[in-house]
KOLFI-213455 format. One line per field, with one value per residue (C-alpha): chain; x, y, z; residue in one letter; residue number from 1. Coordinates in nm, 3 decimals. Example, Ala and Ser with C-alpha at 12.3 -4.5 7.8 and 13.67 -1.06 7.14 Angstrom:
2
unit <- (A,A)
xx <- (1.230,1.367)
yy <- (-0.450,-0.106)
zz <- (0.780,0.714)
code <- (a,s)
pos <- (1,2)
This chain:
269
unit <- (A,A,A,A,A,A,A,A,A,A,A,A,A,A,A,A,A,A,A,A,A,A,A,A,A,A,A,A,A,A,A,A,A,A,A,A,A,A,A,A,A,A,A,A,A,A,A,A,A,A,A,A,A,A,A,A,A,A,A,A,A,A,A,A,A,A,A,A,A,A,A,A,A,A,A,A,A,A,A,A,A,A,A,A,A,A,A,A,A,A,A,A,A,A,A,A,A,A,A,A,A,A,A,A,A,A,A,A,A,A,A,A,A,A,A,A,A,A,A,A,A,A,A,A,A,A,A,A,A,A,A,A,A,A,A,A,A,A,A,A,A,A,A,A,A,A,A,A,A,A,A,A,A,A,A,A,A,A,A,A,A,A,A,A,A,A,A,A,A,A,A,A,A,A,A,A,A,A,A,A,A,A,A,A,A,A,A,A,A,A,A,A,A,A,A,A,A,A,A,A,A,A,A,A,A,A,A,A,A,A,A,A,A,A,A,A,A,A,A,A,A,A,A,A,A,A,A,A,A,A,A,A,A,A,A,A,A,A,A,A,A,A,A,A,A,A,A,A,A,A,A,A,A,A,A,A,A,A,A,A,A,A,A,A,A,A,A,A,A)
xx <- (-3.660,-3.633,-3.633,-3.272,-3.407,-3.510,-3.186,-2.978,-3.076,-3.376,-3.692,-3.826,-4.205,-4.388,-4.729,-4.931,-5.278,-5.354,-5.678,-5.659,-5.826,-5.779,-5.562,-5.226,-5.040,-5.219,-5.108,-4.750,-4.720,-4.889,-4.741,-4.401,-4.475,-4.597,-4.284,-4.071,-4.264,-4.188,-3.816,-3.738,-3.562,-3.779,-3.730,-4.032,-3.965,-4.232,-4.269,-4.598,-4.569,-4.848,-4.600,-4.866,-4.642,-4.393,-4.660,-4.809,-4.473,-4.408,-4.180,-4.322,-4.331,-4.094,-3.843,-3.784,-3.463,-3.358,-3.623,-3.695,-3.656,-3.290,-3.262,-3.370,-3.226,-2.947,-2.621,-2.712,-2.555,-2.800,-2.727,-2.876,-3.197,-3.290,-3.483,-3.563,-3.919,-4.052,-3.946,-3.574,-3.639,-3.859,-3.692,-3.828,-3.712,-3.967,-4.130,-4.250,-4.454,-4.125,-4.157,-4.456,-4.219,-3.993,-4.188,-4.106,-3.742,-3.696,-3.813,-3.478,-3.279,-3.189,-3.191,-3.522,-3.690,-3.391,-3.308,-3.484,-3.350,-2.992,-3.050,-3.182,-2.882,-2.604,-2.350,-2.429,-2.767,-2.597,-2.509,-2.878,-2.902,-3.253,-3.486,-3.767,-3.804,-4.165,-4.224,-4.541,-4.632,-4.837,-5.201,-5.122,-4.932,-4.671,-4.292,-4.252,-4.465,-4.272,-3.950,-4.090,-4.183,-3.844,-3.675,-3.903,-3.904,-4.284,-4.597,-4.857,-5.196,-5.439,-5.796,-6.081,-6.387,-6.626,-6.829,-6.617,-6.308,-6.179,-6.231,-5.925,-5.693,-5.666,-5.453,-5.230,-5.178,-5.097,-4.835,-4.680,-4.669,-4.501,-4.239,-4.169,-4.122,-3.901,-3.710,-3.771,-3.848,-3.848,-4.118,-4.407,-4.734,-4.693,-5.067,-5.394,-5.502,-5.864,-5.889,-6.172,-6.358,-6.691,-6.813,-7.164,-7.187,-7.300,-7.105,-6.773,-6.850,-6.941,-6.618,-6.419,-6.595,-6.539,-6.172,-6.107,-6.294,-6.102,-5.761,-5.745,-5.439,-5.317,-5.566,-5.432,-5.640,-5.604,-5.875,-5.808,-6.127,-6.282,-6.169,-6.188,-5.853,-5.680,-5.834,-5.740,-5.379,-5.223,-5.348,-5.130,-4.835,-4.843,-4.905,-5.221,-5.002,-4.864,-5.180,-5.406,-5.209,-5.504,-5.746,-5.890,-5.690,-5.362,-5.431,-5.519,-5.191,-5.000,-5.180,-5.098,-4.729,-4.727,-4.892,-4.643,-4.349,-4.487,-4.530,-4.173,-4.035,-4.225,-4.111,-3.749,-3.758)
yy <- (-0.351,-0.725,-0.861,-0.964,-1.294,-1.386,-1.309,-1.592,-1.805,-1.836,-1.973,-2.239,-2.267,-2.523,-2.398,-2.713,-2.856,-3.163,-3.003,-2.776,-2.437,-2.343,-2.035,-2.207,-2.038,-1.708,-1.721,-1.809,-1.516,-1.256,-1.361,-1.350,-1.003,-0.882,-1.010,-0.842,-0.519,-0.543,-0.548,-0.919,-1.104,-1.387,-1.676,-1.859,-2.216,-2.319,-2.693,-2.726,-2.857,-2.618,-2.335,-2.087,-1.908,-1.852,-1.716,-1.502,-1.333,-1.265,-1.554,-1.664,-2.037,-1.993,-1.813,-2.090,-2.253,-2.371,-2.468,-2.656,-2.976,-2.883,-2.783,-3.133,-3.357,-3.182,-3.020,-2.672,-2.369,-2.186,-1.855,-2.004,-2.113,-1.824,-1.554,-1.194,-1.061,-0.708,-0.668,-0.673,-0.846,-1.119,-1.398,-1.718,-2.056,-2.127,-2.455,-2.615,-2.922,-3.116,-3.137,-3.370,-3.654,-3.592,-3.831,-4.124,-4.021,-3.974,-4.323,-4.483,-4.216,-4.330,-3.966,-3.899,-3.734,-3.511,-3.357,-3.025,-3.021,-3.043,-2.802,-2.530,-2.566,-2.537,-2.261,-2.082,-1.985,-1.771,-1.509,-1.417,-1.327,-1.469,-1.433,-1.660,-1.940,-2.020,-2.351,-2.366,-2.737,-2.927,-3.007,-3.363,-3.552,-3.688,-3.712,-3.346,-3.241,-3.480,-3.317,-2.978,-3.100,-3.263,-2.938,-2.705,-2.577,-2.552,-2.604,-2.335,-2.469,-2.252,-2.366,-2.252,-2.132,-2.388,-2.693,-3.001,-2.777,-2.958,-3.309,-3.305,-3.198,-3.537,-3.691,-3.383,-3.396,-3.766,-3.694,-3.423,-3.670,-3.934,-3.686,-3.591,-3.955,-4.051,-3.751,-3.413,-3.435,-3.054,-2.993,-2.797,-2.656,-2.284,-2.242,-2.270,-1.964,-1.933,-1.814,-1.692,-1.579,-1.406,-1.224,-1.198,-1.575,-1.776,-2.074,-1.888,-1.796,-2.159,-2.288,-2.037,-2.141,-2.511,-2.451,-2.254,-2.508,-2.801,-2.646,-2.366,-2.141,-2.311,-2.095,-1.752,-1.460,-1.303,-1.399,-1.372,-1.237,-1.337,-1.033,-0.965,-0.782,-1.093,-1.295,-1.039,-0.980,-1.302,-1.219,-0.907,-1.114,-0.914,-0.980,-0.805,-0.576,-0.430,-0.461,-0.279,-0.186,-0.052,-0.340,-0.558,-0.850,-0.661,-0.543,-0.897,-1.039,-0.759,-0.854,-1.223,-1.140,-0.929,-1.210,-1.462,-1.241,-1.200,-1.577,-1.633,-1.388,-1.549,-1.897,-1.785,-1.604)
zz <- (2.201,2.250,2.601,2.686,2.819,2.466,2.280,2.425,2.126,1.896,2.047,1.809,1.798,1.585,1.474,1.426,1.386,1.177,1.058,0.757,0.737,1.103,1.044,1.092,0.807,0.868,1.231,1.133,0.892,1.109,1.441,1.273,1.135,1.474,1.650,1.383,1.430,1.803,1.723,1.716,1.435,1.309,1.069,0.930,0.816,0.566,0.625,0.436,0.078,-0.022,0.039,0.149,0.398,0.117,-0.118,0.159,0.213,-0.154,-0.255,-0.589,-0.670,-0.964,-0.744,-0.490,-0.609,-0.262,-0.008,0.312,0.107,0.060,0.425,0.530,0.259,0.071,0.176,0.054,0.231,0.455,0.280,-0.037,0.140,0.373,0.188,0.272,0.282,0.275,0.640,0.717,1.050,0.898,0.698,0.545,0.423,0.149,0.050,-0.271,-0.357,-0.367,0.009,-0.032,-0.122,0.178,0.402,0.174,0.133,0.507,0.599,0.519,0.706,1.057,1.176,1.000,1.302,1.385,1.048,1.115,1.473,1.343,1.054,1.287,1.520,1.265,1.342,1.015,1.159,1.425,1.165,1.137,1.509,1.534,1.832,1.708,1.455,1.362,1.183,0.973,0.985,0.726,0.809,0.913,1.182,0.944,0.965,0.873,1.170,1.395,1.272,1.371,1.718,1.773,1.667,1.864,2.218,2.210,2.002,1.935,1.823,1.623,1.693,1.473,1.662,1.518,1.618,1.700,1.729,2.038,1.905,1.681,1.961,2.129,1.852,1.841,2.217,2.191,1.926,2.144,2.436,2.219,2.099,2.461,2.556,2.262,2.128,2.291,2.665,2.703,2.442,2.588,2.465,2.403,2.399,2.208,2.010,1.902,1.542,1.316,1.626,1.565,1.876,1.721,1.698,2.000,1.870,1.895,2.256,2.331,2.175,2.379,2.699,2.628,2.543,2.862,3.077,2.928,2.868,3.123,3.106,2.788,2.596,2.504,2.628,2.282,2.032,1.658,1.498,1.170,0.969,0.597,0.600,0.735,0.450,0.182,0.286,0.141,-0.208,-0.187,-0.050,0.271,0.641,0.758,0.970,0.645,0.437,0.683,0.991,1.190,1.117,1.392,1.261,1.275,1.629,1.736,1.610,1.784,2.105,2.049,1.999,2.317,2.514,2.375,2.474,2.827,2.857,2.732,2.984,3.272,3.166,3.152,3.489)
code <- (m,p,d,p,i,l,v,q,g,p,r,i,i,a,i,a,n,q,k,g,g,v,g,k,t,t,t,t,i,n,l,g,a,a,l,a,e,a,g,f,r,v,l,i,v,d,l,d,p,q,g,n,s,s,t,g,l,g,v,e,a,g,d,r,e,a,t,t,y,d,l,l,l,d,d,v,p,l,r,d,i,v,r,e,t,g,d,e,r,l,l,i,i,p,a,t,v,d,l,s,s,a,d,i,e,l,i,s,n,e,k,r,s,f,l,l,h,d,a,l,r,q,p,a,l,d,t,y,a,l,d,f,i,l,v,d,c,p,p,s,l,n,l,l,t,v,n,a,m,v,a,a,h,s,v,l,v,p,l,q,s,e,f,f,a,l,e,g,l,s,q,l,m,l,t,i,r,e,v,r,q,t,a,n,p,d,l,r,i,e,g,i,v,l,t,m,y,d,a,r,n,n,l,s,a,q,v,e,q,d,a,r,e,n,l,g,d,l,v,f,r,t,l,i,p,r,n,v,r,v,s,e,a,p,s,y,a,l,p,v,l,k,y,d,t,s,s,r,g,a,e,a,y,r,a,l,a,a,e,l,i,r,n,q,s,r,a,a,a)
pos <- (1,2,3,4,5,6,7,8,9,10,11,12,13,14,15,16,17,18,19,20,21,22,23,24,25,26,27,28,29,30,31,32,33,34,35,36,37,38,39,40,41,42,43,44,45,46,47,48,49,50,51,52,53,54,55,56,57,58,59,60,61,62,63,64,65,66,67,68,69,70,71,72,73,74,75,76,77,78,79,80,81,82,83,84,85,86,87,88,89,90,91,92,93,94,95,96,97,98,99,100,101,102,103,104,105,106,107,108,109,110,111,112,113,114,115,116,117,118,119,120,121,122,123,124,125,126,127,128,129,130,131,132,133,134,135,136,137,138,139,140,141,142,143,144,145,146,147,148,149,150,151,152,153,154,155,156,157,158,159,160,161,162,163,164,165,166,167,168,169,170,171,172,173,174,175,176,177,178,179,180,181,182,183,184,185,186,187,188,189,190,191,192,193,194,195,196,197,198,199,200,201,202,203,204,205,206,207,208,209,210,211,212,213,214,215,216,217,218,219,220,221,222,223,224,225,226,227,228,229,230,231,232,233,234,235,236,237,238,239,240,241,242,243,244,245,246,247,248,249,250,251,252,253,254,255,256,257,258,259,260,261,262,263,264,265,266,267,268,269)
């Protein structure tokens, strides 16, 4: 059952990294599924114009009449935007390529950085009784990502276990600092999660060591392994927890969800 500390309102977590291919969408889908499996009600907001979170949860491109574009820019009722998935506790607001033009359209809006913040705090959202909202950000530090950080309580950063992994973090941390100073002073870093980790590879171990030496307790203890089941699951429009529930990947995302919940409980105590 959900921790009562967590049900006082949805915890909004932006899942962000300006680099592509680091496991951002995979982490969004499977962390959401693991939290739902643990009894929490979760909404995924697909803020990436590629719409991979939407596809990975079975919302076909031709079946996305109302999307995050409408959430940000049009006065469309929330009930027409929020979609069910194969799990009754896991919901999604899908995205399409239309979102790629949102940056240009937002420039002239004086509330351009707060549109997602306001959309995720409208009273209509209360009817869904959410515990977590996970925002899958695009692989760039554009206005959509800034919207996610302004709306969020915290940022979770997937970090691929590869050479130069830490080098791209400095710009992301700078953006988080700027958002704190200008729009969301309470924004914090939820943590760094190492993805595509290969225990047989010395490089993965070196990246982990470097990350823990440089970032300390910000790095989750849970490591997400490089796992073929995790890679296969999206092609079946399923989280890995449903596709192969006993796989190493599924167990890793359950462990990540449990660690996240413990961290949330400690922070709220």
